[in-house]
VOTIDREN-24572 format. One record per atom (N, C-alpha, C, CB): residue in three letters; atom name; x, y, z. Coordinates in steps of 0.02 Angstrom, whole numbers, plus 32768, in hexadecimal, padded with zeros to 4 digits. Glycine has a CB too. Layout:
BEGIN
+------+------+------+------+------+
| resn | name |    u |    v |    w |
+------+------+------+------+------+
|  ALA |   CA |    X |    Y |    Z |
...
+------+------+------+------+------+
***
This chain:
BEGIN
+------+------+------+------+------+
| resn | name |    u |    v |    w |
+------+------+------+------+------+
|  MET |    N | 5593 | 28A5 | 9BA1 |
|  MET |   CA | 55B7 | 2876 | 9BDB |
|  MET |    C | 5616 | 2880 | 9BEF |
|  MET |   CB | 55AA | 281E | 9BBA |
|  PRO |    N | 560D | 2894 | 9C3B |
|  PRO |   CA | 5659 | 289E | 9C3B |
|  PRO |    C | 568C | 2862 | 9C43 |
|  PRO |   CB | 5666 | 28CB | 9C72 |
|  GLN |    N | 56D0 | 2865 | 9C29 |
|  GLN |   CA | 56FB | 283A | 9C34 |
|  GLN |    C | 571F | 282C | 9C68 |
|  GLN |   CB | 5717 | 283F | 9C14 |
|  ILE |    N | 5724 | 27ED | 9C83 |
|  ILE |   CA | 574A | 27E9 | 9CB8 |
|  ILE |    C | 5786 | 27B5 | 9CAA |
|  ILE |   CB | 571E | 27D8 | 9CF3 |
|  TRP |    N | 57CA | 27C0 | 9CB8 |
|  TRP |   CA | 57F7 | 27B0 | 9C90 |
|  TRP |    C | 5825 | 2785 | 9CDB |
|  TRP |   CB | 581A | 27FA | 9C5F |
|  MET |    N | 5832 | 2750 | 9D04 |
|  MET |   CA | 585E | 274B | 9D3B |
|  MET |    C | 588A | 2707 | 9D17 |
|  MET |   CB | 5830 | 273E | 9D8E |
|  THR |    N | 58BF | 270A | 9D2F |
|  THR |   CA | 5900 | 26F5 | 9D3C |
|  THR |    C | 58DF | 2688 | 9D5B |
|  THR |   CB | 592F | 273F | 9D8D |
|  TYR |    N | 590F | 2672 | 9D3F |
|  TYR |   CA | 58EC | 262F | 9D71 |
|  TYR |    C | 58F8 | 262B | 9DB2 |
|  TYR |   CB | 5902 | 25EA | 9D60 |
|  ASP |    N | 5900 | 2642 | 9DD2 |
|  ASP |   CA | 5911 | 264C | 9E24 |
|  ASP |    C | 58DA | 267A | 9E48 |
|  ASP |   CB | 5961 | 2674 | 9E30 |
|  GLU |    N | 58C6 | 26A8 | 9E1B |
|  GLU |   CA | 5899 | 26C9 | 9E32 |
|  GLU |    C | 585E | 2698 | 9E07 |
|  GLU |   CB | 58A1 | 271B | 9E26 |
|  LEU |    N | 5858 | 266F | 9DDB |
|  LEU |   CA | 57F6 | 264D | 9DD5 |
|  LEU |    C | 580F | 2615 | 9E0F |
|  LEU |   CB | 57CC | 2618 | 9D68 |
|  ALA |    N | 585F | 2607 | 9E15 |
|  ALA |   CA | 5858 | 25D1 | 9E4D |
|  ALA |    C | 5830 | 25D6 | 9E8F |
|  ALA |   CB | 5897 | 25C3 | 9E63 |
|  THR |    N | 582E | 262B | 9EB7 |
|  THR |   CA | 582A | 2649 | 9EE9 |
|  THR |    C | 57D0 | 263C | 9EF8 |
|  THR |   CB | 584C | 2694 | 9EDD |
|  LEU |    N | 57C3 | 2660 | 9EB2 |
|  LEU |   CA | 5770 | 2667 | 9EA3 |
|  LEU |    C | 575A | 2615 | 9E8E |
|  LEU |   CB | 575D | 26A7 | 9E54 |
|  SER |    N | 5776 | 25E8 | 9E7E |
|  SER |   CA | 575A | 2597 | 9E7D |
|  SER |    C | 576D | 2582 | 9EAB |
|  SER |   CB | 576B | 2566 | 9E49 |
|  GLY |    N | 578F | 2589 | 9EF0 |
|  GLY |   CA | 579A | 2552 | 9F25 |
|  GLY |    C | 57DC | 251E | 9F16 |
|  GLY |   CB | 5754 | 2524 | 9F28 |
|  CYS |    N | 5802 | 252E | 9EDE |
|  CYS |   CA | 5830 | 24FE | 9EC2 |
|  CYS |    C | 5890 | 250E | 9EAE |
|  CYS |   CB | 5805 | 24EE | 9E7C |
|  SER |    N | 58B0 | 24E5 | 9E95 |
|  SER |   CA | 58E2 | 2502 | 9E81 |
|  SER |    C | 58ED | 252B | 9E4E |
|  SER |   CB | 58FF | 24E1 | 9E7D |
|  ALA |    N | 5921 | 253E | 9E37 |
|  ALA |   CA | 5914 | 256D | 9E02 |
|  ALA |    C | 592D | 252B | 9DBC |
|  ALA |   CB | 594E | 25C4 | 9E0E |
|  THR |    N | 594A | 24E6 | 9DC8 |
|  THR |   CA | 5943 | 24AA | 9D8F |
|  THR |    C | 5900 | 249E | 9D9F |
|  THR |   CB | 5977 | 2461 | 9D95 |
|  GLU |    N | 58D5 | 24A2 | 9D9C |
|  GLU |   CA | 588C | 2492 | 9DB8 |
|  GLU |    C | 5860 | 24BE | 9D9A |
|  GLU |   CB | 5883 | 2499 | 9E06 |
|  ALA |    N | 5864 | 24F8 | 9DAD |
|  ALA |   CA | 5843 | 2536 | 9D8D |
|  ALA |    C | 585E | 2536 | 9D3A |
|  ALA |   CB | 585E | 2584 | 9DBC |
|  ARG |    N | 58A7 | 2521 | 9D1D |
|  ARG |   CA | 58B2 | 251A | 9CD2 |
|  ARG |    C | 5895 | 24F9 | 9CA6 |
|  ARG |   CB | 58E1 | 250A | 9CC6 |
|  VAL |    N | 5887 | 24B0 | 9CE0 |
|  VAL |   CA | 5862 | 2485 | 9CBC |
|  VAL |    C | 581C | 2495 | 9CB1 |
|  VAL |   CB | 5866 | 244A | 9CD7 |
|  LEU |    N | 57F6 | 24B4 | 9CE7 |
|  LEU |   CA | 57C6 | 24D8 | 9CDD |
|  LEU |    C | 57BC | 24F9 | 9CAA |
|  LEU |   CB | 57C1 | 24F6 | 9D02 |
|  ALA |    N | 57D0 | 2532 | 9CB3 |
|  ALA |   CA | 57E1 | 2569 | 9C78 |
|  ALA |    C | 57DE | 253C | 9C26 |
|  ALA |   CB | 5840 | 258E | 9C8A |
|  LEU |    N | 5813 | 2502 | 9C1D |
|  LEU |   CA | 5812 | 24E1 | 9BDD |
|  LEU |    C | 57C5 | 24C7 | 9BD0 |
|  LEU |   CB | 584B | 24A4 | 9BDD |
|  HIS |    N | 5798 | 24A6 | 9C1A |
|  HIS |   CA | 576E | 2471 | 9C15 |
|  HIS |    C | 572E | 24A3 | 9BEA |
|  HIS |   CB | 575C | 2448 | 9C6B |
|  LEU |    N | 572B | 24EB | 9C11 |
|  LEU |   CA | 56F5 | 2517 | 9C0A |
|  LEU |    C | 56F8 | 2528 | 9BC4 |
|  LEU |   CB | 56F6 | 2554 | 9C38 |
|  SER |    N | 572E | 2523 | 9BA1 |
|  SER |   CA | 5752 | 2554 | 9B63 |
|  SER |    C | 5751 | 25A3 | 9B74 |
|  SER |   CB | 5725 | 254C | 9B16 |
|  LEU |    N | 5776 | 25B4 | 9BA7 |
|  LEU |   CA | 5779 | 25F3 | 9BBD |
|  LEU |    C | 57AD | 2618 | 9B9F |
|  LEU |   CB | 577E | 25F4 | 9C00 |
|  ASP |    N | 579B | 264E | 9B73 |
|  ASP |   CA | 57DA | 267E | 9B58 |
|  ASP |    C | 5821 | 268B | 9B71 |
|  ASP |   CB | 57C5 | 26BB | 9B5B |
|  ARG |    N | 5842 | 266E | 9B4D |
|  ARG |   CA | 587E | 2684 | 9B70 |
|  ARG |    C | 58AF | 26BD | 9B53 |
|  ARG |   CB | 58A5 | 2649 | 9B77 |
|  ARG |    N | 58E0 | 26CA | 9B7A |
|  ARG |   CA | 5901 | 26F9 | 9B56 |
|  ARG |    C | 594D | 2704 | 9B96 |
|  ARG |   CB | 58C2 | 2745 | 9B44 |
|  LYS |    N | 5975 | 271C | 9B74 |
|  LYS |   CA | 59C5 | 2733 | 9B84 |
|  LYS |    C | 59D6 | 277F | 9B83 |
|  LYS |   CB | 59F9 | 2712 | 9B4C |
|  SER |    N | 59B3 | 2784 | 9BCC |
|  SER |   CA | 59C2 | 27C8 | 9BD0 |
|  SER |    C | 5A0E | 2806 | 9BCC |
|  SER |   CB | 59A7 | 27C8 | 9C07 |
|  ARG |    N | 5A12 | 2825 | 9BD2 |
|  ARG |   CA | 5A6D | 2847 | 9BCF |
|  ARG |    C | 5A8B | 283F | 9C09 |
|  ARG |   CB | 5A79 | 289C | 9BC3 |
|  ASP |    N | 5A58 | 2827 | 9C49 |
|  ASP |   CA | 5A9A | 2821 | 9C79 |
|  ASP |    C | 5AB1 | 27DC | 9C79 |
|  ASP |   CB | 5A8E | 2835 | 9CC8 |
|  GLY |    N | 5A93 | 279B | 9C5A |
|  GLY |   CA | 5AA2 | 2779 | 9C3A |
|  GLY |    C | 5A78 | 2725 | 9C72 |
|  GLY |   CB | 5AF8 | 278F | 9C29 |
|  ASN |    N | 5A4B | 2753 | 9C8B |
|  ASN |   CA | 5A21 | 2713 | 9C8F |
|  ASN |    C | 59DF | 2715 | 9C5D |
|  ASN |   CB | 5A08 | 270A | 9CDE |
|  THR |    N | 59C4 | 26DA | 9C5E |
|  THR |   CA | 5999 | 26C0 | 9C3E |
|  THR |    C | 5952 | 26DF | 9C81 |
|  THR |   CB | 59B0 | 2664 | 9C2E |
|  ARG |    N | 592C | 26F1 | 9C51 |
|  ARG |   CA | 58E1 | 26FF | 9C6D |
|  ARG |    C | 58AA | 26E0 | 9C26 |
|  ARG |   CB | 58D5 | 2768 | 9C80 |
|  VAL |    N | 5878 | 26DC | 9C6E |
|  VAL |   CA | 5837 | 269C | 9C40 |
|  VAL |    C | 57F3 | 26DB | 9C3B |
|  VAL |   CB | 5810 | 2635 | 9C8C |
|  LYS |    N | 57D4 | 26DB | 9C27 |
|  LYS |   CA | 57A1 | 2703 | 9C0C |
|  LYS |    C | 5753 | 26D5 | 9C4A |
|  LYS |   CB | 579F | 26F6 | 9B9B |
|  LEU |    N | 5730 | 26FC | 9C6E |
|  LEU |   CA | 5700 | 26C7 | 9C93 |
|  LEU |    C | 56D5 | 26EF | 9C6B |
|  LEU |   CB | 56F6 | 26BD | 9CEF |
|  ASP |    N | 56BA | 2689 | 9C76 |
|  ASP |   CA | 5667 | 26A0 | 9C47 |
|  ASP |    C | 5634 | 26AB | 9C7D |
|  ASP |   CB | 563F | 2657 | 9C0C |
|  PHE |    N | 5603 | 26A4 | 9C77 |
|  PHE |   CA | 55BE | 26C7 | 9C94 |
|  PHE |    C | 55AA | 26B7 | 9CCC |
|  PHE |   CB | 5586 | 26BE | 9C72 |
|  GLY |    N | 55C4 | 2674 | 9CD6 |
|  GLY |   CA | 55AD | 264D | 9D0C |
|  GLY |    C | 55F3 | 265D | 9D32 |
|  GLY |   CB | 5596 | 25F8 | 9CFB |
|  LEU |    N | 5626 | 2652 | 9D2B |
|  LEU |   CA | 5662 | 267C | 9D59 |
|  LEU |    C | 566E | 26B3 | 9D6D |
|  LEU |   CB | 5692 | 267D | 9D47 |
|  MET |    N | 563B | 26D4 | 9D4B |
|  MET |   CA | 564A | 2736 | 9D5C |
|  MET |    C | 5603 | 2728 | 9D87 |
|  MET |   CB | 5645 | 278C | 9CFF |
|  ASN |    N | 55D7 | 2721 | 9D8B |
|  ASN |   CA | 5598 | 270D | 9DB6 |
|  ASN |    C | 55BC | 26F3 | 9E07 |
|  ASN |   CB | 5566 | 26C4 | 9D88 |
|  ARG |    N | 55EB | 26D0 | 9E00 |
|  ARG |   CA | 55F4 | 26A2 | 9E41 |
|  ARG |    C | 5645 | 2704 | 9E5E |
|  ARG |   CB | 5626 | 2618 | 9E21 |
|  PHE |    N | 565B | 270A | 9E23 |
|  PHE |   CA | 5698 | 2740 | 9E39 |
|  PHE |    C | 5675 | 2781 | 9E68 |
|  PHE |   CB | 56C0 | 2765 | 9DE8 |
|  PHE |    N | 5629 | 27A1 | 9E3F |
|  PHE |   CA | 560E | 27CE | 9E4C |
|  PHE |    C | 55E8 | 27B9 | 9EB1 |
|  PHE |   CB | 55DA | 27DA | 9E02 |
|  GLU |    N | 55DB | 2786 | 9E9F |
|  GLU |   CA | 55C5 | 2764 | 9EE7 |
|  GLU |    C | 55E4 | 276F | 9F11 |
|  GLU |   CB | 55C1 | 2726 | 9EF0 |
|  THR |    N | 562F | 2752 | 9F04 |
|  THR |   CA | 5661 | 275B | 9F56 |
|  THR |    C | 566F | 27A3 | 9F50 |
|  THR |   CB | 56BA | 2729 | 9F5E |
|  ILE |    N | 565E | 27D3 | 9F17 |
|  ILE |   CA | 5666 | 282D | 9F32 |
|  ILE |    C | 562E | 282C | 9F55 |
|  ILE |   CB | 5665 | 2876 | 9EF3 |
|  ARG |    N | 55F7 | 2816 | 9F46 |
|  ARG |   CA | 55AD | 2821 | 9F72 |
|  ARG |    C | 55C9 | 281E | 9FBF |
|  ARG |   CB | 5569 | 27DA | 9F63 |
|  GLU |    N | 55E4 | 27E0 | 9FB6 |
|  GLU |   CA | 55E5 | 27CD | A00A |
|  GLU |    C | 5618 | 27F1 | A037 |
|  GLU |   CB | 55F8 | 277C | A016 |
|  GLY |    N | 5657 | 2808 | A01E |
|  GLY |   CA | 567A | 283B | A02A |
|  GLY |    C | 5663 | 2880 | A050 |
|  GLY |   CB | 568F | 2846 | 9FF2 |
|  GLU |    N | 5624 | 2891 | A027 |
|  GLU |   CA | 5609 | 28DF | A031 |
|  GLU |    C | 55EF | 28D2 | A059 |
|  GLU |   CB | 55E2 | 2908 | A006 |
|  PHE |    N | 55CE | 289F | A081 |
|  PHE |   CA | 55AD | 28AD | A0CB |
|  PHE |    C | 55C4 | 28B9 | A0F6 |
|  PHE |   CB | 5590 | 288A | A0E7 |
|  GLY |    N | 5609 | 28B6 | A0F8 |
|  GLY |   CA | 5631 | 28D9 | A145 |
|  GLY |    C | 564D | 2925 | A121 |
|  GLY |   CB | 568B | 289A | A16C |
|  LEU |    N | 5645 | 2936 | A0E0 |
|  LEU |   CA | 562D | 296E | A0CC |
|  LEU |    C | 55F3 | 2993 | A0CE |
|  LEU |   CB | 5634 | 296B | A0A4 |
|  ASP |    N | 55CC | 2990 | A0BB |
|  ASP |   CA | 557E | 297F | A0D7 |
|  ASP |    C | 5584 | 29A3 | A125 |
|  ASP |   CB | 5569 | 2918 | A0DB |
|  ASP |    N | 55A1 | 2978 | A13E |
|  ASP |   CA | 5598 | 297D | A18B |
|  ASP |    C | 55B8 | 29A6 | A1B4 |
|  ASP |   CB | 55A4 | 2947 | A1A6 |
|  ALA |    N | 55EA | 29BC | A19E |
|  ALA |   CA | 5617 | 29F5 | A1AD |
|  ALA |    C | 55FC | 2A42 | A193 |
|  ALA |   CB | 565F | 29E4 | A188 |
|  ILE |    N | 55CC | 2A31 | A151 |
|  ILE |   CA | 55C4 | 2A81 | A13D |
|  ILE |    C | 5578 | 2A77 | A14D |
|  ILE |   CB | 55DC | 2AA0 | A0E1 |
|  SER |    N | 5551 | 2A5C | A176 |
|  SER |   CA | 5522 | 2A5F | A1AE |
|  SER |    C | 5535 | 2A82 | A1E7 |
|  SER |   CB | 5512 | 2A21 | A1C3 |
|  ALA |    N | 5589 | 2A54 | A218 |
|  ALA |   CA | 5582 | 2A6D | A23D |
|  ALA |    C | 559D | 2AAF | A241 |
|  ALA |   CB | 558B | 2A4B | A25E |
|  LEU |    N | 55B2 | 2ABE | A201 |
|  LEU |   CA | 55CD | 2B13 | A206 |
|  LEU |    C | 5589 | 2B3E | A1EC |
|  LEU |   CB | 561E | 2B27 | A1C6 |
|  ARG |    N | 5568 | 2B44 | A1E0 |
|  ARG |   CA | 551A | 2B66 | A1D8 |
|  ARG |    C | 550C | 2B60 | A218 |
|  ARG |   CB | 54DD | 2B41 | A1A6 |
|  GLU |    N | 54F9 | 2B20 | A23B |
|  GLU |   CA | 54DA | 2B2D | A294 |
|  GLU |    C | 5507 | 2B58 | A29F |
|  GLU |   CB | 54DA | 2AE9 | A2D6 |
|  THR |    N | 5550 | 2B61 | A296 |
|  THR |   CA | 5558 | 2B93 | A2D9 |
|  THR |    C | 5563 | 2BD6 | A2B9 |
|  THR |   CB | 559C | 2B7F | A310 |
|  HIS |    N | 5566 | 2BCA | A27C |
|  HIS |   CA | 555E | 2C21 | A272 |
|  HIS |    C | 5503 | 2C44 | A28B |
|  HIS |   CB | 556C | 2C33 | A205 |
|  ARG |    N | 54CC | 2C13 | A266 |
|  ARG |   CA | 5490 | 2C1E | A288 |
|  ARG |    C | 54A2 | 2C2A | A2DE |
|  ARG |   CB | 545D | 2BDB | A277 |
|  GLN |    N | 54B8 | 2C0B | A2FA |
|  GLN |   CA | 54AF | 2C22 | A349 |
|  GLN |    C | 54D9 | 2C55 | A34C |
|  GLN |   CB | 54C2 | 2BED | A386 |
|  MET |    N | 5520 | 2C68 | A342 |
|  MET |   CA | 553B | 2C92 | A33A |
|  MET |    C | 5525 | 2CD7 | A32F |
|  MET |   CB | 5554 | 2C7F | A31C |
|  SER |    N | 5507 | 2CE6 | A2EF |
|  SER |   CA | 54E2 | 2D0A | A2DD |
|  SER |    C | 54AC | 2D28 | A308 |
|  SER |   CB | 54D1 | 2CEF | A2B1 |
|  GLY |    N | 547C | 2CEC | A31C |
|  GLY |   CA | 5447 | 2D01 | A33C |
|  GLY |    C | 547E | 2D28 | A386 |
|  GLY |   CB | 5407 | 2CB7 | A34B |
|  GLY |    N | 54A4 | 2CF9 | A39D |
|  GLY |   CA | 54A5 | 2D1A | A3E1 |
|  GLY |    C | 54DB | 2D62 | A3BD |
|  GLY |   CB | 54CF | 2CDB | A430 |
|  PHE |    N | 54E6 | 2D72 | A3A7 |
|  PHE |   CA | 5513 | 2DC8 | A3A5 |
|  PHE |    C | 54DF | 2DEE | A38D |
|  PHE |   CB | 5560 | 2DD7 | A369 |
|  GLY |    N | 549D | 2DC9 | A36E |
|  GLY |   CA | 5460 | 2DF9 | A340 |
|  GLY |    C | 5444 | 2E0F | A3A2 |
|  GLY |   CB | 5408 | 2DB3 | A2F0 |
|  SER |    N | 542A | 2DDE | A3BC |
|  SER |   CA | 540E | 2DF0 | A404 |
|  SER |    C | 5428 | 2E37 | A420 |
|  SER |   CB | 5425 | 2DB4 | A43B |
|  ASP |    N | 5479 | 2E10 | A42B |
|  ASP |   CA | 54A2 | 2E5C | A45B |
|  ASP |    C | 54B1 | 2E9A | A42C |
|  ASP |   CB | 54FE | 2E46 | A47F |
|  ARG |    N | 54A6 | 2E9B | A3E2 |
|  ARG |   CA | 54B4 | 2EE2 | A3C0 |
|  ARG |    C | 5465 | 2EF8 | A3DC |
|  ARG |   CB | 54C8 | 2EE5 | A358 |
|  GLN |    N | 5432 | 2ED1 | A3DF |
|  GLN |   CA | 53E4 | 2EE7 | A3D5 |
|  GLN |    C | 53EF | 2F00 | A405 |
|  GLN |   CB | 53A3 | 2EBC | A3CE |
|  ASP |    N | 53FB | 2EF0 | A457 |
|  ASP |   CA | 540C | 2F0B | A49C |
|  ASP |    C | 541B | 2F47 | A4A1 |
|  ASP |   CB | 543C | 2EEE | A4BA |
|  SER |    N | 5458 | 2F49 | A485 |
|  SER |   CA | 5493 | 2F7D | A492 |
|  SER |    C | 5463 | 2FC3 | A477 |
|  SER |   CB | 54EA | 2F6A | A45A |
|  PHE |    N | 543D | 2FAA | A439 |
|  PHE |   CA | 542E | 2FDC | A408 |
|  PHE |    C | 53E3 | 2FFD | A445 |
|  PHE |   CB | 5417 | 2FB0 | A3A6 |
|  SER |    N | 53C7 | 2FE4 | A454 |
|  SER |   CA | 5391 | 2FE5 | A477 |
|  SER |    C | 538D | 3008 | A4C7 |
|  SER |   CB | 5382 | 2FA1 | A476 |
|  ARG |    N | 53EE | 2FF7 | A4E5 |
|  ARG |   CA | 5400 | 301A | A50E |
|  ARG |    C | 5428 | 3074 | A519 |
|  ARG |   CB | 541A | 2FED | A51D |
|  GLY |    N | 5434 | 3057 | A4C3 |
|  GLY |   CA | 545C | 309F | A4B6 |
|  GLY |    C | 5493 | 3090 | A4B6 |
|  GLY |   CB | 5458 | 30D9 | A4E3 |
|  VAL |    N | 54C0 | 305D | A4A9 |
|  VAL |   CA | 54EF | 305E | A4B9 |
|  VAL |    C | 550E | 3053 | A45E |
|  VAL |   CB | 54F9 | 302D | A4F9 |
|  ALA |    N | 5532 | 3062 | A44D |
|  ALA |   CA | 5563 | 3064 | A407 |
|  ALA |    C | 5581 | 3032 | A409 |
|  ALA |   CB | 5598 | 309B | A3FB |
+------+------+------+------+------+
***
């Protein structure tokens, strides 16, 4: 099981609340807390919060998926176009 640790500000963004409310949420859920070397306190997400975190990542990937599809389609069109020109050149004896 992966461990995801977030600052209170990051947890607040994930939960749609303030950092103070995120701290109260972490206390209420009894999330593990640690002080990091950078001086920030981080909390370890529980299963439910990890699912919410992964869901936000999946939502953000739709744009990426669309961009990849567009690139593949452009590549297919360009490959088809160049391939047919090359075949015409070979059939005419042009190198």
